[in-house]
C-alpha positions as CSV (number, residue, x, y, z in Angstrom):
1,M,56.5,-55.9,-37.7
2,K,57.4,-56.4,-34.0
3,N,59.6,-59.4,-33.0
4,I,61.1,-59.9,-36.4
5,P,64.6,-58.6,-35.9
6,N,65.6,-55.7,-38.2
7,V,69.2,-55.9,-39.4
8,S,70.9,-52.8,-40.7
9,F,74.1,-52.7,-42.6
10,Q,77.3,-52.6,-40.6
11,D,80.7,-53.6,-42.1
12,A,83.8,-54.7,-40.2
13,D,85.2,-51.2,-39.8
14,N,81.8,-49.4,-40.0
15,S,83.1,-47.1,-42.7
16,N,81.7,-48.4,-46.0
17,S,78.4,-49.3,-47.5
18,F,79.7,-52.5,-49.2
19,E,81.1,-55.8,-47.9
20,C,81.9,-59.2,-49.2
21,L,81.8,-62.0,-46.5
22,N,83.3,-65.4,-46.8
23,L,80.4,-67.8,-45.9
24,T,82.6,-70.3,-44.1
25,N,83.9,-67.5,-41.8
26,F,80.4,-66.1,-41.5
27,F,78.9,-69.4,-40.5
28,S,81.6,-70.0,-37.9
29,R,80.7,-66.6,-36.3
30,I,76.9,-67.1,-36.1
31,P,77.0,-68.2,-32.4
32,E,78.8,-65.0,-31.5
33,I,76.2,-62.7,-33.1
34,E,74.3,-61.1,-30.2
35,D,71.6,-58.8,-31.8
36,H,69.9,-61.6,-33.9
37,N,70.1,-65.2,-34.9
38,P,70.8,-65.4,-38.7
39,T,69.2,-68.9,-38.8
40,L,65.9,-67.4,-37.6
41,P,63.8,-65.0,-39.8
42,H,65.1,-61.4,-39.8
43,R,64.4,-58.4,-42.0
44,I,67.3,-56.8,-43.8
45,H,67.6,-53.1,-44.7
46,F,70.2,-53.5,-47.4
47,F,70.7,-55.6,-50.6
48,A,72.6,-58.9,-50.8
49,L,73.8,-61.6,-53.2
50,L,74.2,-65.1,-51.7
51,M,76.7,-66.8,-54.1
52,V,77.5,-70.5,-53.7
53,T,80.8,-71.8,-55.0
54,E,80.8,-75.3,-53.4
55,G,78.3,-77.7,-51.9
56,N,74.5,-77.3,-51.6
57,G,71.9,-76.3,-49.1
58,T,68.8,-74.2,-48.6
59,H,67.9,-70.6,-47.8
60,Q,64.5,-69.3,-46.7
61,V,63.2,-66.0,-48.1
62,D,59.7,-64.9,-47.1
63,L,58.7,-68.4,-46.0
64,I,59.9,-70.1,-49.2
65,D,62.9,-72.5,-49.1
66,Y,65.2,-72.1,-52.1
67,K,67.6,-74.8,-53.0
68,L,71.2,-73.7,-53.3
69,N,73.8,-75.5,-55.4
70,K,77.3,-74.8,-56.8
71,G,76.9,-71.8,-59.1
72,T,73.7,-70.4,-57.8
73,V,73.1,-66.8,-56.8
74,L,70.2,-65.8,-54.6
75,K,69.2,-62.1,-54.6
76,L,68.0,-60.7,-51.3
77,A,66.1,-57.4,-51.5
78,K,65.9,-54.6,-48.9
79,G,62.9,-55.2,-46.7
80,Q,62.7,-59.0,-47.2
81,V,62.6,-61.5,-44.3
82,H,65.1,-64.3,-44.7
83,A,66.9,-67.0,-42.6
84,F,70.1,-69.0,-43.2
85,Q,70.0,-72.8,-43.0
86,K,71.1,-74.2,-39.6
87,N,74.5,-75.9,-39.6
88,A,75.1,-74.9,-43.2
89,T,78.2,-76.4,-44.9
90,Y,78.1,-74.9,-48.4
91,K,80.8,-72.5,-49.4
92,G,80.7,-69.1,-51.1
93,F,80.3,-65.4,-50.5
94,L,77.7,-63.0,-49.2
95,V,77.9,-59.7,-51.0
96,L,76.2,-56.9,-49.1
97,F,75.5,-53.3,-50.3
98,T,73.3,-50.5,-49.3
99,E,70.8,-48.4,-51.2
100,E,73.2,-45.5,-50.5
101,F,76.0,-47.3,-52.2
102,V,73.8,-47.8,-55.3
103,M,72.6,-44.2,-55.3
104,N,76.2,-42.8,-54.9
105,H,78.0,-45.0,-57.5
106,F,75.5,-46.2,-60.1
107,S,74.1,-44.4,-63.1
108,K,70.4,-43.7,-63.3
109,S,69.9,-46.4,-66.0
110,S,71.8,-48.9,-63.9
111,I,69.6,-48.1,-60.9
112,N,66.6,-49.1,-62.9
113,I,68.3,-52.4,-63.7
114,I,69.0,-52.9,-60.0
115,S,65.3,-52.1,-59.1
116,H,64.2,-54.7,-61.7
117,L,66.5,-57.4,-60.5
118,Y,65.5,-56.9,-56.9
119,N,61.8,-56.6,-57.6
120,Y,60.8,-59.8,-55.9
121,H,57.1,-59.1,-56.6
122,V,57.8,-59.8,-60.3
123,T,60.9,-62.0,-60.8
124,S,62.4,-65.1,-59.3
125,P,65.2,-64.3,-56.8
126,I,67.4,-67.3,-57.7
127,S,69.6,-68.0,-60.8
128,S,72.4,-70.4,-61.6
129,Y,75.4,-69.0,-63.6
130,E,78.6,-70.5,-62.3
131,E,81.0,-69.0,-64.9
132,L,79.5,-65.5,-64.5
133,N,79.6,-65.7,-60.7
134,N,83.2,-66.9,-60.6
135,K,84.4,-64.1,-62.9
136,F,82.7,-61.5,-60.8
137,L,84.0,-63.0,-57.5
138,N,87.6,-63.3,-58.8
139,H,87.7,-59.7,-59.9
140,L,86.0,-58.5,-56.7
141,N,88.4,-60.4,-54.4
142,L,91.4,-59.2,-56.3
143,E,90.2,-55.6,-55.9
144,L,89.5,-56.1,-52.2
145,A,93.0,-57.6,-51.7
146,N,94.7,-54.7,-53.5
147,S,96.7,-52.6,-51.1
148,N,96.0,-49.5,-53.2
149,S,92.6,-48.5,-52.1
150,F,92.3,-45.4,-54.4
151,A,88.8,-45.3,-56.0
152,R,88.0,-48.7,-54.5
153,N,84.3,-48.1,-54.0
154,N,84.0,-46.8,-57.6
155,I,85.8,-49.9,-59.0
156,I,83.7,-52.2,-56.9
157,A,80.6,-50.5,-58.0
158,A,81.6,-50.8,-61.6
159,L,82.3,-54.6,-61.1
160,L,78.9,-55.0,-59.4
161,D,77.1,-52.9,-62.0
162,L,78.6,-55.0,-64.8
163,Y,77.8,-58.3,-63.1
164,L,74.2,-57.3,-62.5
165,L,73.7,-56.2,-66.1
166,K,75.1,-59.5,-67.3
167,L,72.9,-61.4,-64.9
168,E,69.9,-59.5,-66.3
169,R,70.9,-60.5,-69.8
170,K,71.5,-64.1,-68.8
171,N,68.1,-64.3,-67.2
172,N,66.6,-63.1,-70.4
173,E,64.5,-60.6,-68.6
174,N,65.5,-57.5,-70.6
175,V,61.9,-57.1,-71.9
176,L,59.6,-54.1,-71.7
177,Q,59.9,-53.5,-68.0
178,N,63.0,-51.3,-68.0
179,N,62.1,-49.4,-71.2
180,S,58.4,-49.0,-70.3
181,K,57.4,-45.5,-69.3
182,N,55.1,-47.2,-66.7
183,Y,58.0,-48.9,-64.9
184,A,58.8,-45.9,-62.7
185,V,55.1,-45.7,-61.8
186,F,54.9,-49.4,-60.9
187,I,58.0,-49.1,-58.6
188,S,56.5,-46.0,-56.9
189,F,53.3,-47.9,-56.3
190,K,55.2,-50.9,-54.9
191,N,57.1,-48.5,-52.6
192,Q,53.9,-46.8,-51.4
193,V,52.2,-50.1,-50.7
194,E,55.2,-51.3,-48.6
195,E,55.1,-48.0,-46.7
196,N,51.4,-47.5,-46.3
197,Y,49.7,-50.9,-46.3
198,I,48.9,-50.6,-42.6
199,K,47.1,-47.3,-43.2
200,T,45.1,-48.3,-46.3
201,R,44.4,-51.1,-48.7
202,N,42.2,-48.9,-50.9
203,V,43.3,-48.6,-54.6
204,K,41.9,-45.1,-54.8
205,D,44.2,-43.9,-52.1
206,Y,47.3,-45.2,-53.9
207,A,46.1,-43.7,-57.2
208,K,45.8,-40.4,-55.4
209,M,49.3,-40.7,-54.0
210,L,50.6,-41.2,-57.5
211,S,48.4,-38.5,-59.0
212,I,46.8,-41.0,-61.5
213,T,43.4,-42.5,-62.0
214,T,42.5,-45.9,-60.5
215,K,42.0,-47.2,-64.1
216,N,45.6,-46.1,-65.1
217,L,47.0,-47.7,-61.9
218,N,45.4,-51.0,-62.6
219,E,46.7,-50.9,-66.2
220,V,50.2,-50.3,-64.9
221,V,50.1,-53.0,-62.3
222,K,48.7,-55.5,-64.8
223,E,51.5,-54.8,-67.2
224,F,54.1,-56.1,-64.7
225,T,52.2,-58.6,-62.5
226,L,49.2,-59.6,-64.6
227,D,47.1,-58.8,-61.5
228,T,45.0,-55.8,-60.4
229,A,46.3,-53.2,-58.0
230,K,43.9,-54.5,-55.4
231,T,45.3,-58.0,-55.7
232,F,48.9,-56.7,-55.4
233,I,48.0,-54.8,-52.2
234,D,46.2,-57.7,-50.7
235,N,49.0,-60.1,-51.5
236,Y,51.5,-57.9,-49.8
237,V,49.3,-57.7,-46.7
238,I,49.0,-61.5,-46.7
239,L,52.8,-61.8,-47.1
240,E,53.3,-59.6,-44.0
241,A,50.7,-61.6,-42.1
242,K,52.4,-64.8,-42.9
243,R,55.8,-63.4,-41.9
244,A,54.3,-62.3,-38.5
245,I,52.4,-65.6,-37.9
246,V,55.5,-67.7,-38.5
247,S,58.3,-65.5,-37.2
248,T,56.9,-63.7,-34.2
249,D,55.2,-64.6,-30.8
250,L,52.4,-62.0,-31.3
251,S,48.8,-63.2,-30.8
252,F,46.5,-63.2,-33.8
253,K,44.8,-60.2,-32.3
254,E,48.1,-58.3,-32.1
255,I,49.0,-59.2,-35.6
256,A,45.6,-58.0,-36.9
257,F,46.1,-54.7,-35.1
258,E,49.7,-54.4,-36.4
259,L,48.4,-54.9,-40.0
260,G,45.7,-52.2,-39.6
261,F,42.7,-54.3,-38.9
262,D,40.3,-53.0,-36.2
263,E,38.8,-56.4,-35.4
264,L,40.4,-59.9,-35.3
265,T,37.3,-61.3,-37.0
266,N,37.9,-59.0,-40.0
267,F,41.6,-60.1,-40.2
268,T,40.6,-63.8,-39.9
269,K,38.0,-63.4,-42.7
270,F,40.5,-61.6,-44.9
271,F,43.3,-64.1,-44.3
272,K,41.0,-67.2,-44.8
273,N,39.6,-65.7,-48.0
274,K,43.1,-65.3,-49.5
275,V,44.9,-68.3,-48.1
276,Q,42.0,-70.8,-47.8
277,L,43.2,-71.4,-44.2
278,S,42.5,-69.6,-41.0
279,P,45.6,-67.9,-39.3
280,K,45.6,-70.7,-36.7
281,A,45.5,-73.5,-39.3
282,F,48.2,-71.8,-41.3
283,K,50.4,-71.6,-38.2
284,N,49.8,-75.2,-37.3
285,K,50.6,-76.2,-40.9
């Protein structure tokens, strides 16, 4: 969506696909960042863990404000729109890693775990596990401070892999999703919706993309979201509409066009039906 800054991964020396930022240092550098304002909504193209070690605050993800406290970890997924609190004073670390880092250093089974943990359509992005967080951060910072950099990325990946697996177990989410044969189909459907929602909101089109029947697709989506495939698609379009209304200067007509609607009236009717407010009323609210 236009006017929402897209932020790609770039570490300090532009050589890796992983970085751990001290939040105190990061907050102090916010006024110096030229390509975007981190306290305003921006879309990330990498994964992140926002880990709080002291203090409290808030962090906005897709228009929802999450409360941060000592020991919390907030998972930020690739493609999400988020914004840091203005004048934040809490302390902690921001762990950043790319999809490439995951693909190069994680096993296939672990990648499935990552997909589940970062599937914001299904699970809550915030958890509170101070002891687990501290152990991970201590081991991670020791490795980053080690002058011997041999196999560093592999070691960091192993630490991150272990942390995310333990976070999964702590969250008590190790249910059927990762073992279900339908999980891969659901993830493919989710990815197709995120890529093609402007072109089509028709369930038949997505079923065709996945080479399955619409009945089968609905069964798969219901297994993980308790909703139909059509509801999932429409909810994602509404999420993108809300992002645009709140985070851009585009007119409602421009937003409608960007989302694939031919007429503003069709977009307004669709939005009001799903949100119970007109786009204008939602923006004013």
